[in-house]
VEXDREN-2710 file (C-alpha; in Angstrom, 1 decimal):
% VEXDREN-2710
k/r/px/py/pz
1/MET/27.2/5.7/-13.3
2/LEU/27.5/4.7/-9.7
3/ARG/28.5/6.5/-6.5
4/ASN/28.7/5.9/-2.8
5/HIS/25.9/7.0/-0.5
6/ARG/25.5/7.7/3.2
7/VAL/23.0/9.3/5.6
8/SER/24.0/11.8/8.1
9/LEU/22.8/11.4/11.7
10/VAL/20.9/14.8/11.3
11/SER/19.0/13.5/8.3
12/PHE/18.4/10.1/10.0
13/ASP/16.8/11.8/13.0
14/ALA/14.8/14.2/10.8
15/LEU/13.4/11.2/8.9
16/ALA/12.6/9.3/12.1
17/ALA/10.7/12.4/13.5
18/GLY/8.7/12.8/10.3
19/GLU/10.7/15.9/9.3
20/GLY/12.0/15.0/5.9
21/ASN/12.6/17.6/3.2
22/ALA/13.3/17.9/-0.5
23/ALA/17.0/17.6/-0.1
24/ILE/16.8/14.3/1.9
25/ALA/14.3/12.9/-0.6
26/GLY/16.6/13.9/-3.5
27/ARG/19.5/12.0/-1.8
28/LEU/17.4/9.0/-1.3
29/LYS/16.3/9.0/-4.9
30/GLN/20.0/9.1/-6.0
31/THR/20.7/6.2/-3.7
32/HIS/17.9/4.3/-5.4
33/ARG/19.4/5.2/-8.7
34/SER/22.7/3.7/-7.8
35/ARG/21.2/0.6/-6.3
36/GLN/19.1/0.2/-9.4
37/LEU/22.1/0.3/-11.7
38/ALA/24.0/-2.0/-9.4
39/LEU/21.2/-4.5/-9.8
40/VAL/21.2/-4.2/-13.5
41/ARG/24.9/-4.8/-13.6
42/ALA/24.4/-7.9/-11.4
43/VAL/21.9/-9.2/-13.9
44/LEU/24.4/-8.7/-16.7
45/ASP/27.1/-10.6/-14.8
46/ARG/24.8/-13.5/-14.0
47/ALA/23.2/-13.7/-17.4
48/SER/26.6/-13.8/-19.2
49/ALA/27.1/-17.4/-18.1
50/ARG/23.8/-18.4/-19.7
51/ALA/24.1/-16.4/-22.9
52/PRO/23.7/-19.4/-25.3
53/GLY/20.3/-20.1/-23.8
54/LEU/18.9/-16.6/-23.8
55/GLY/16.9/-16.9/-27.0
56/PRO/16.8/-14.7/-30.2
57/LEU/17.9/-11.4/-28.7
58/PRO/21.4/-9.9/-28.6
59/THR/23.4/-10.2/-25.4
60/LEU/22.5/-8.0/-22.5
61/GLU/26.0/-6.4/-22.8
62/ALA/24.8/-5.0/-26.1
63/ALA/21.8/-3.4/-24.3
64/TRP/24.1/-2.0/-21.6
65/TRP/26.4/-0.5/-24.3
66/LEU/23.4/1.2/-26.0
67/LEU/22.3/2.5/-22.6
68/SER/25.8/3.9/-21.9
69/GLU/25.9/5.5/-25.4
70/ALA/22.6/7.2/-24.7
71/GLN/23.8/8.5/-21.4
72/GLN/26.9/9.9/-22.9
73/ALA/25.0/11.5/-25.8
74/ASP/22.4/13.2/-23.7
75/PRO/22.6/12.5/-19.9
76/GLY/19.4/14.4/-19.2
77/ALA/17.3/12.5/-21.7
78/ALA/18.6/9.1/-20.6
79/GLU/18.2/9.9/-17.0
80/ALA/14.4/9.5/-17.1
81/VAL/14.9/5.9/-18.3
82/ILE/17.7/5.1/-15.9
83/THR/15.7/6.2/-12.9
84/ASN/12.4/4.6/-14.1
85/PRO/11.3/2.7/-10.9
86/GLN/10.2/-0.4/-12.8
87/LEU/13.8/-1.0/-14.0
88/GLY/14.8/-1.9/-10.4
89/LEU/11.9/-4.2/-9.9
90/TRP/12.7/-5.9/-13.2
91/ALA/16.3/-6.4/-12.2
92/ALA/15.4/-7.8/-8.8
93/LYS/13.0/-10.3/-10.4
94/ALA/15.5/-11.2/-13.1
95/LEU/18.2/-12.0/-10.5
96/ARG/15.8/-14.3/-8.8
97/ARG/15.0/-16.1/-12.1
98/LEU/18.6/-16.4/-13.0
99/GLY/19.3/-17.8/-9.6
100/ASN/16.5/-20.3/-10.0
101/THR/14.6/-19.0/-7.0
102/ALA/11.6/-17.7/-9.0
103/THR/9.6/-18.9/-12.0
104/SER/7.4/-17.1/-14.5
105/ASP/5.1/-17.8/-17.4
106/THR/7.2/-15.3/-19.4
107/PRO/10.1/-16.9/-21.3
108/LEU/13.4/-16.0/-19.7
109/TRP/14.8/-14.4/-22.9
110/ALA/11.7/-12.2/-23.1
111/ASP/11.9/-11.3/-19.4
112/LEU/15.6/-10.3/-19.8
113/GLY/14.7/-8.5/-22.9
114/TYR/13.2/-5.7/-20.8
115/LEU/16.8/-4.3/-20.6
116/HIS/16.8/-4.1/-24.4
117/LEU/13.5/-2.2/-24.3
118/THR/15.0/0.1/-21.6
119/ALA/18.1/0.8/-23.7
120/THR/16.1/1.4/-26.8
121/ALA/13.9/3.9/-25.0
122/ALA/17.0/5.8/-23.7
123/ALA/18.6/5.8/-27.2
124/ILE/15.4/7.2/-28.7
125/ARG/15.3/9.9/-26.1
126/ALA/18.9/10.8/-26.7
127/GLY/18.4/11.1/-30.5
128/LEU/20.8/8.3/-31.4
129/ASP/20.9/6.6/-34.8
130/PHE/20.8/2.8/-34.1
131/ARG/19.2/-0.5/-34.7
132/ALA/18.1/-2.8/-31.9
133/ARG/16.1/-6.0/-31.5
134/VAL/13.5/-6.0/-28.7
135/PRO/10.9/-8.6/-27.4
136/VAL/7.2/-8.4/-28.5
137/SER/4.7/-9.4/-25.9
138/HIS/1.3/-10.4/-27.3
139/GLY/1.6/-8.1/-30.2
140/VAL/2.9/-5.0/-28.5
141/VAL/6.3/-3.4/-27.8
142/VAL/6.4/-1.3/-24.6
143/LEU/9.2/1.2/-24.5
144/PRO/9.6/2.3/-20.8
145/THR/8.9/6.0/-20.2
146/LEU/7.9/6.4/-23.9
147/GLY/4.9/4.4/-24.9
148/MET/3.6/1.3/-26.7
149/ALA/3.7/0.2/-30.3
150/GLU/0.9/-2.1/-31.4
151/LEU/2.1/-4.6/-34.0
152/SER/0.2/-7.3/-35.8
153/GLY/0.9/-10.9/-35.1
154/ALA/-0.7/-13.8/-33.2
155/ARG/2.3/-15.3/-31.4
156/PRO/2.5/-14.4/-27.7
157/TRP/6.2/-13.8/-27.8
158/ASP/8.2/-12.6/-30.7
159/ILE/10.9/-10.1/-31.6
160/ALA/10.9/-6.8/-33.5
161/GLU/13.5/-4.4/-34.8
162/VAL/13.7/-0.8/-33.8
163/HIS/15.4/1.4/-36.4
164/SER/16.2/5.1/-35.5
165/GLU/17.7/7.4/-38.0
166/ARG/17.8/11.2/-37.9
167/GLY/15.0/11.3/-35.4
168/ARG/12.7/9.0/-37.3
169/VAL/11.9/5.8/-35.4
170/LEU/10.4/2.7/-36.9
171/VAL/9.3/-0.5/-34.9
172/ARG/9.1/-3.4/-37.4
173/GLY/7.6/-6.8/-36.4
174/ALA/7.1/-10.0/-38.3
175/ALA/3.6/-8.9/-39.5
176/GLY/3.5/-5.1/-39.3
177/SER/5.3/-1.9/-38.3
178/VAL/4.7/1.3/-36.4
179/ARG/6.4/4.6/-37.0
180/LEU/6.6/6.7/-34.0
181/PRO/5.5/10.4/-34.3
182/PRO/8.2/13.0/-34.4
183/ASP/7.4/13.7/-30.8
184/PRO/6.8/10.3/-29.1
185/ALA/5.0/12.1/-26.2
186/GLY/2.0/12.3/-28.5
187/ASP/-0.2/9.4/-29.8
188/GLY/0.1/8.3/-33.4
189/LEU/-1.1/5.5/-35.7
190/GLY/-0.4/2.3/-33.7
191/TRP/1.5/4.3/-31.1
192/HIS/0.2/5.0/-27.6
193/ALA/2.3/7.5/-25.7
194/LEU/2.9/7.1/-22.0
195/ARG/0.9/9.9/-20.4
196/LEU/2.7/12.6/-18.3
197/LEU/0.6/14.4/-15.7
198/ARG/1.8/18.0/-15.3
199/VAL/0.4/20.0/-12.4
200/GLY/1.3/23.1/-10.4
201/ASP/2.9/26.3/-11.7
202/ASP/6.4/27.5/-12.4
203/ALA/7.1/28.0/-8.7
204/ASN/5.8/24.6/-7.7
205/PRO/5.8/22.1/-10.7
206/LEU/5.1/18.4/-10.5
207/GLU/5.4/15.9/-13.3
208/VAL/4.6/12.2/-12.9
209/TRP/4.0/9.4/-15.3
210/LEU/0.5/7.9/-15.4
211/ASP/1.8/4.4/-16.2
212/ASP/-0.8/2.0/-17.6
213/LEU/1.6/0.3/-20.0
214/ASP/4.9/-1.0/-18.3
215/PRO/4.8/-4.7/-17.7
216/TYR/6.5/-4.2/-14.2
217/ARG/4.1/-1.5/-13.0
218/GLY/2.1/-3.9/-10.8
219/PHE/4.9/-5.3/-8.6
220/ASP/3.9/-9.0/-9.3
221/GLU/3.9/-11.0/-12.5
222/PRO/4.4/-8.9/-15.7
223/LEU/1.1/-7.2/-16.7
224/GLU/-0.3/-6.6/-20.1
225/PRO/-1.0/-2.9/-20.9
226/GLN/-4.4/-1.7/-19.7
227/ARG/-4.9/1.7/-21.2
228/VAL/-7.1/4.1/-19.2
229/SER/-9.5/6.2/-21.2
230/ALA/-9.1/9.8/-22.1
231/GLU/-11.8/10.6/-19.6
232/GLU/-10.1/8.6/-16.9
233/SER/-6.8/10.3/-17.6
234/SER/-8.4/13.6/-17.3
235/ALA/-9.8/12.6/-13.9
236/TRP/-6.3/11.6/-12.7
237/GLN/-5.0/15.0/-14.0
238/SER/-7.8/16.9/-12.1
239/GLY/-7.4/14.8/-9.0
240/LEU/-3.6/15.2/-8.9
241/ALA/-3.9/19.0/-9.6
242/ALA/-6.3/19.5/-6.7
243/ALA/-4.1/17.4/-4.3
244/TRP/-1.0/19.3/-5.4
245/ARG/-2.7/22.7/-4.8
246/LEU/-3.5/21.6/-1.3
247/LEU/0.0/20.4/-0.6
248/THR/1.8/23.4/-2.0
249/GLU/-0.5/25.9/-0.3
250/HIS/-0.7/24.3/3.2
251/HIS/2.1/21.6/3.3
252/PRO/5.1/23.1/1.4
253/THR/7.7/20.9/3.0
254/LEU/5.8/17.7/2.2
255/ALA/5.2/19.0/-1.4
256/GLY/8.9/19.5/-1.7
257/GLU/9.6/16.0/-0.7
258/ILE/7.1/14.5/-3.1
259/SER/8.3/16.7/-6.0
260/ALA/11.9/15.6/-5.4
261/GLY/11.1/11.8/-5.3
262/LEU/7.8/10.9/-6.9
263/THR/8.0/9.8/-10.5
264/THR/5.1/7.4/-11.4
265/LEU/1.5/6.8/-10.5
266/VAL/0.1/3.4/-11.6
267/PRO/-3.7/3.5/-11.9
268/ARG/-5.7/0.6/-10.5
269/PRO/-9.5/0.4/-10.8
270/ALA/-11.6/0.5/-7.6
271/THR/-15.1/-1.0/-7.7
272/GLY/-16.4/0.5/-4.5
273/ARG/-15.7/2.7/-1.5
274/LEU/-14.1/-0.2/0.4
275/ASP/-12.0/-1.2/-2.6
276/SER/-9.7/1.9/-2.7
277/PHE/-6.1/0.7/-3.0
278/SER/-2.6/2.0/-2.7
279/ALA/0.8/0.3/-2.5
280/SER/4.5/0.8/-3.0
281/HIS/7.5/-1.5/-3.3
282/GLY/11.0/-1.4/-2.0
283/ASP/12.5/-1.9/-5.4
284/THR/10.5/0.9/-7.1
285/PHE/11.3/4.1/-5.2
286/GLY/8.9/6.9/-6.3
287/CYS/6.3/4.7/-7.8
288/ILE/2.8/4.3/-6.3
289/VAL/0.1/1.9/-7.4
290/LEU/-3.3/3.3/-6.4
291/SER/-6.9/3.7/-7.2
292/LEU/-8.1/7.2/-7.9
293/PRO/-8.8/8.8/-4.4
294/PRO/-12.2/10.4/-3.9
295/ASP/-11.0/13.9/-3.1
296/ALA/-7.9/16.2/-2.9
297/THR/-7.4/15.5/0.9
298/GLY/-7.5/11.7/0.4
299/PHE/-5.2/12.0/-2.7
300/ALA/-2.6/14.1/-0.8
301/ALA/-2.7/11.7/2.2
302/THR/-2.2/8.7/-0.1
303/LEU/0.8/10.3/-1.7
304/ILE/2.3/11.0/1.7
305/HIS/1.5/7.5/3.0
306/GLU/3.1/5.7/0.1
307/PHE/6.1/8.0/-0.2
308/GLN/6.9/7.4/3.4
309/HIS/7.2/3.7/2.5
310/SER/9.5/4.5/-0.4
311/LYS/11.8/6.6/1.8
312/LEU/12.0/3.9/4.5
313/GLY/12.7/1.3/1.9
314/ILE/15.8/3.1/0.7
315/LEU/16.9/3.9/4.3
316/LEU/16.8/0.2/5.0
317/GLU/19.0/-0.5/2.1
318/LEU/21.6/1.9/3.6
319/LEU/21.3/1.0/7.3
320/ASP/20.4/-2.0/9.4
321/LEU/17.5/-1.0/11.7
322/VAL/16.6/-4.7/12.6
323/GLY/18.5/-7.8/13.1
324/ALA/18.5/-10.9/10.9
325/ASP/16.0/-12.9/12.9
326/THR/12.8/-11.0/13.7
327/GLY/10.5/-13.9/14.6
328/GLY/8.1/-14.0/11.7
329/ASP/4.6/-12.6/11.4
330/ARG/3.6/-12.0/15.0
331/PHE/2.7/-8.4/15.6
332/TYR/-0.6/-6.6/15.7
333/ALA/-0.7/-3.7/13.2
334/PRO/-3.8/-1.5/13.8
335/TRP/-4.1/-0.9/10.1
336/ARG/-3.9/-4.5/8.9
337/ASP/-6.1/-7.5/9.2
338/ASP/-3.2/-10.0/9.3
339/PRO/-0.3/-10.4/11.8
340/ARG/2.8/-8.5/10.5
341/PRO/6.6/-9.1/10.7
342/LEU/8.7/-6.6/12.6
343/ILE/9.9/-4.9/9.4
344/GLY/6.3/-4.5/8.2
345/LEU/5.2/-3.0/11.6
346/LEU/8.2/-0.6/11.4
347/HIS/7.1/0.4/7.8
348/GLY/3.6/1.0/9.1
349/VAL/4.7/3.2/12.0
350/PHE/6.8/5.4/9.7
351/SER/4.1/5.6/7.1
352/TYR/1.3/6.6/9.5
353/LEU/3.6/9.0/11.3
354/GLY/3.7/10.9/8.1
355/VAL/0.0/10.6/7.6
356/THR/-0.7/11.7/11.2
357/ALA/1.6/14.7/10.7
358/PHE/-0.3/15.7/7.5
359/TYR/-3.7/15.6/9.2
360/ARG/-2.4/17.3/12.3
361/THR/-1.7/20.4/10.1
362/HIS/-4.5/20.0/7.6
363/ARG/-7.3/20.0/10.3
364/THR/-6.2/23.6/11.1
365/VAL/-6.6/24.9/7.6
366/ALA/-9.5/22.7/6.3
367/THR/-13.1/23.9/6.7
368/GLY/-16.5/22.2/7.1
369/ALA/-16.7/18.5/6.6
370/ASP/-13.1/18.3/5.5
371/ALA/-12.0/19.8/8.9
372/ARG/-14.1/17.3/10.9
373/LEU/-12.8/14.3/8.9
374/SER/-9.3/15.6/9.3
375/HIS/-9.7/15.9/13.0
376/PHE/-11.0/12.3/13.0
377/GLU/-8.2/11.0/10.8
378/PHE/-5.6/12.7/13.0
379/ALA/-6.9/11.1/16.2
380/TYR/-7.4/7.8/14.4
381/ARG/-3.9/7.6/12.9
382/ARG/-2.3/9.1/16.0
383/GLU/-3.6/6.2/18.2
384/GLN/-2.6/3.6/15.6
385/ALA/0.9/4.8/15.2
386/SER/1.4/5.3/18.9
387/GLU/0.2/1.8/19.7
388/ALA/2.5/0.2/17.1
389/THR/5.4/2.3/18.3
390/ALA/4.8/1.1/21.8
391/ALA/4.9/-2.5/20.6
392/LEU/8.3/-1.9/18.8
393/SER/9.9/0.0/21.7
394/GLY/12.5/-2.1/23.5
395/LEU/12.4/-5.1/21.2
396/PRO/15.8/-6.9/21.2
397/GLU/15.6/-7.5/17.5
398/LEU/16.1/-3.8/16.9
399/THR/19.7/-2.6/16.3
400/PRO/21.0/0.5/18.1
401/LEU/20.1/2.6/15.1
402/GLY/16.7/0.9/15.0
403/ARG/16.1/1.7/18.6
404/ARG/17.1/5.3/18.0
405/PHE/14.7/5.5/15.0
406/VAL/11.7/4.1/17.1
407/THR/12.5/6.3/20.1
408/THR/12.6/9.4/17.9
409/ALA/9.3/8.5/16.3
410/ALA/7.7/7.7/19.6
411/GLY/8.9/11.1/21.0
412/ARG/7.3/12.9/18.1
413/LEU/4.0/11.1/18.6
414/ALA/4.1/11.7/22.3
415/GLN/4.3/15.5/21.7
416/TRP/1.0/15.2/19.8
417/GLN/-0.9/13.2/22.4
418/GLY/-2.2/16.2/24.3
419/GLU/-3.3/18.1/21.3
420/PRO/-7.1/18.5/21.6
421/VAL/-9.6/16.9/19.2
422/PRO/-13.4/17.6/19.4
423/GLU/-14.8/15.0/21.8
424/ASP/-17.2/13.3/19.4
425/LEU/-14.5/12.9/16.8
426/LEU/-12.0/11.5/19.4
427/ALA/-14.6/9.1/20.6
428/ALA/-15.3/8.0/17.0
429/ALA/-11.6/7.4/16.3
430/ARG/-11.2/5.4/19.5
431/ARG/-14.2/3.2/18.7
432/ALA/-13.0/2.5/15.2
433/ASN/-9.6/1.4/16.5
434/LEU/-11.1/-0.7/19.3
435/ASP/-13.4/-2.3/16.7
436/HIS/-10.4/-3.4/14.6
437/ARG/-8.4/-4.6/17.6
438/LEU/-11.3/-6.7/18.9
439/THR/-11.9/-8.2/15.5
440/TRP/-8.2/-9.0/15.0
441/ARG/-8.1/-10.8/18.4
442/LEU/-11.1/-12.9/17.4
443/ARG/-9.5/-13.7/14.1
444/HIS/-6.0/-14.5/15.2
445/LEU/-5.8/-15.4/18.9
446/LEU/-6.6/-18.8/20.4
447/ALA/-7.8/-18.9/24.0
448/ASP/-6.1/-21.5/26.3
449/PRO/-8.0/-24.9/25.6
450/ALA/-7.8/-26.1/29.2
451/THR/-9.3/-22.8/30.5
452/VAL/-12.0/-22.8/27.8
453/GLY/-13.0/-26.4/28.8
454/GLU/-13.2/-25.7/32.6
455/LEU/-15.3/-22.6/32.0
456/ALA/-17.6/-24.5/29.6
457/ARG/-18.1/-27.2/32.1
458/ALA/-18.8/-24.7/34.9
459/TRP/-21.5/-23.0/32.8
460/LEU/-23.1/-26.3/32.0
461/GLY/-23.0/-27.3/35.7
462/ASN/-24.8/-24.0/36.5
463/ARG/-21.9/-23.0/38.7
464/ARG/-20.4/-19.6/39.4
465/ARG/-17.6/-18.6/37.1
466/PRO/-14.4/-20.1/38.5
467/HIS/-11.7/-17.7/39.4
468/LEU/-8.9/-18.7/37.0
469/ARG/-5.6/-17.2/36.0
470/LEU/-6.1/-16.7/32.3
471/PRO/-3.0/-17.6/30.3
472/GLU/-2.0/-15.4/27.4
473/PRO/-3.8/-16.5/24.2
474/ALA/-1.7/-18.0/21.5
475/LEU/-1.4/-16.7/17.9
476/ARG/-3.1/-18.9/15.4
477/ALA/-0.8/-20.6/12.8
478/GLY/-3.1/-19.4/10.0
479/PRO/-6.1/-17.1/9.5
480/GLY/-9.1/-17.7/11.7
481/PRO/-12.8/-18.0/10.7
482/GLY/-14.9/-15.1/9.5
483/GLN/-15.4/-12.8/6.6
484/GLY/-12.6/-11.6/4.4
485/PRO/-10.8/-8.3/4.6
486/GLY/-13.1/-5.2/4.2
487/GLN/-15.9/-6.5/6.4
488/GLY/-17.0/-5.6/9.9
489/PRO/-14.6/-2.9/11.2
490/ALA/-13.8/-1.6/7.7
491/ILE/-17.5/-1.1/6.9
492/ARG/-18.1/0.6/10.3
493/ALA/-15.1/2.9/9.9
494/GLU/-16.3/4.0/6.5
495/LEU/-19.8/4.5/7.9
496/THR/-18.2/6.6/10.6
497/ARG/-16.6/8.8/7.9
498/VAL/-20.0/9.2/6.1
499/ARG/-21.6/10.2/9.4
500/LEU/-19.0/12.8/10.2
501/GLY/-18.6/14.1/6.7
502/ASP/-22.1/13.9/5.3
503/PRO/-24.7/13.6/8.1
504/GLU/-27.6/13.8/5.7
505/LEU/-26.4/10.8/3.6
506/PHE/-25.9/8.9/6.8
507/ALA/-29.5/9.6/7.8
508/VAL/-30.6/8.3/4.4
509/TYR/-28.5/5.1/5.0
510/ARG/-29.9/4.6/8.5
511/ASP/-33.5/4.9/7.2
512/SER/-32.7/2.8/4.1
513/PRO/-30.3/0.0/5.0
514/GLU/-30.7/-1.6/1.6
515/LEU/-29.3/1.5/-0.1
516/ALA/-26.4/1.5/2.4
517/ASN/-25.7/-2.1/1.6
518/SER/-25.8/-1.4/-2.2
519/GLU/-23.3/1.4/-1.9
520/LEU/-21.2/-0.3/1.0
521/PRO/-21.7/-4.0/0.4
522/GLY/-21.9/-5.9/3.7
523/THR/-23.5/-3.0/5.7
524/THR/-26.2/-4.2/8.1
525/PRO/-28.8/-2.4/10.3
526/ALA/-26.6/-3.4/13.3
527/ASP/-23.6/-1.5/11.8
528/LEU/-25.8/1.6/11.2
529/ALA/-27.2/1.5/14.7
530/LEU/-23.8/1.2/16.2
531/VAL/-22.2/4.0/14.2
532/GLY/-25.3/6.1/14.9
533/ASP/-24.9/5.6/18.6
534/ALA/-28.2/3.7/18.9
535/HIS/-26.6/1.3/21.3
536/THR/-29.8/-0.5/22.5
537/THR/-30.8/-1.3/18.9
538/ALA/-27.2/-2.2/18.0
539/ALA/-27.0/-4.6/21.0
540/ARG/-30.2/-6.3/20.0
541/GLU/-29.2/-6.6/16.4
542/PHE/-25.7/-7.9/17.1
543/ARG/-27.0/-10.3/19.7
544/ALA/-29.3/-11.8/17.1
545/ARG/-26.6/-11.9/14.5
546/VAL/-24.1/-13.6/16.8
547/THR/-26.6/-16.2/17.6
548/ALA/-27.2/-16.9/14.0
549/ASP/-23.5/-16.8/13.0
550/PRO/-21.3/-17.3/16.0
551/ALA/-18.1/-17.9/14.0
552/GLU/-18.0/-14.3/12.5
553/PRO/-15.4/-12.1/14.4
554/GLY/-16.9/-8.8/13.3
555/LEU/-20.2/-9.6/14.9
556/TRP/-18.7/-10.3/18.3
557/ALA/-16.8/-7.1/18.1
558/GLY/-20.0/-5.2/17.3
559/LEU/-21.7/-6.8/20.3
560/ALA/-18.8/-5.8/22.5
561/LEU/-18.9/-2.2/21.4
562/ALA/-22.7/-2.0/21.6
563/THR/-22.9/-3.4/25.1
564/ALA/-19.5/-2.4/26.6
565/ASN/-19.4/-5.8/28.2
566/PRO/-16.1/-6.2/30.1
567/ALA/-15.4/-9.8/29.1
568/LEU/-16.1/-9.0/25.4
569/LEU/-13.9/-5.9/25.5
570/SER/-11.0/-7.6/27.3
571/ALA/-10.9/-11.1/25.9
572/PRO/-13.4/-11.6/23.1
573/GLU/-11.6/-14.7/21.8
574/LEU/-12.2/-16.4/25.2
575/VAL/-15.9/-15.6/25.1
576/ARG/-16.4/-17.0/21.6
577/ALA/-14.3/-20.1/22.4
578/VAL/-16.3/-20.9/25.5
579/HIS/-19.5/-20.3/23.5
580/ARG/-18.4/-22.8/21.0
581/ALA/-17.3/-25.3/23.6
582/ILE/-20.6/-25.2/25.3
583/THR/-22.4/-25.7/22.0
584/ASP/-20.2/-28.6/21.2
585/LEU/-20.7/-30.2/24.6
586/SER/-24.4/-29.7/24.9
587/GLY/-25.6/-29.4/21.4
588/GLU/-27.3/-26.1/22.3
589/ALA/-25.8/-22.7/21.9
590/PRO/-25.9/-20.4/24.9
591/ASP/-27.1/-16.8/24.7
592/PRO/-24.0/-14.8/23.8
593/LEU/-24.6/-11.8/26.0
594/ARG/-25.7/-13.9/29.0
595/LEU/-22.5/-15.9/28.6
596/ALA/-20.4/-12.8/28.3
597/THR/-22.0/-11.3/31.4
598/TRP/-21.3/-14.6/33.4
599/LEU/-17.7/-14.5/32.2
600/SER/-17.4/-10.9/33.3
END
């Protein structure tokens, strides 16, 4: 079942430069397969010492034997189960539970019983005659890659027997039973098949699971099934088909990569435009959790973004790119609201290198609003990836291979720096990135207390601003004050996309701020004025809002962008800290813009 794996230097450099292909993706998938089976074998070895305490199920060795029998009987049929991304995540979590480094509300025997469910699914696919006992969770039996049997019963945890004979499969619980249809890919009485999305044509096919059933589909604690409706499933089918047409027609190399490695999409509901979500996990290569993207371009970009994470996750299992001690969460990542560890920043660079490459090409083939938005996204992500790559370059925590990886990525991004973008779109991208950077500083950096105190006393003494050497601000130990993620810069970035892609809708928003706030919660007239380049109005609005709520970082960032005040643009955390110190010392808050001008 297992084999050795390696990465050639040619493939390594190609990946670092954002030039992967189907062959490389296929090899990474095979690496993940071997790692996944090794993790499962480790679970068996560790669980064997605790067999008497593993509850009413047979030993895990029995499940392993059934899985092996299925693979021998029909290797192709069993392969879909063996490579199921959730199997690796389960194994990693099971090892932590068996090592007493993790806890769960799920009984250990039921948690470990996922291997029995996996082996049973493989045996059904292979057409074996067998009997097996499997765990029942809240009245359902979920067979990975096949579907879910709904049984009667009130107990949260129970066992059921699966009996397969001559292609007829029965799942029998304590209070009811379900017979699987002859083709388990279709629904039946009490049986809900796992949906398979098929898109493309014979020349460029893509098949992925739409997994709303597997308990390990969400990366955290085991989840109960959350079946999407037939209408929602149809929307996923249509959305994926449109994205796949776009990729195969205009980005064939990227399409080949995704076809070779992507196996599963896990639907997650989004409640608004700012609640769109996507994520991947190092233990689940080829699986993406995401909310349904709004259009084909966004869907394609999301697939590329998350598949980049999957590729780097496997590469990091094969090669050491960073040393053991990387100094904790201390880096600014232009796409995150929180400080990131070195490995997280590296992941982001690689992911957005891929996204930048996608938009670089797509802006040349798109038309209308899609072309304008793609120009914006290219400039926006190019700047983010370049800034993060510069932060990584030369870090002593990088291994020689890590430095080679970062240098290669930086070289590719450097080649794209001179590529023209329409001036208004380039300016919009730069403003959006500066907005995020300023807000992050206000949220996470602490100005030097002695300097703040001296400046506050000088202001209160009606003196000129003293010429001081400003020490580097310190990183906060925890999150600073202000609104949660999705506010301030995120709202203004989304409003920018509306303005660029649908100017008529933006005009409606500008004239009806209440409507804008209902569709983009948190939107203010100040945000609309800033994004609409009404800087005088924006400055007045943000000045009033900062006066009313001086703790909110996004308001200070908006004031900085509206006024182009040098102090606010270079050290916003210092301006806010001095403002607070003056307020604390005198009991009266100074005018924020007058103070910023004095500090400039």
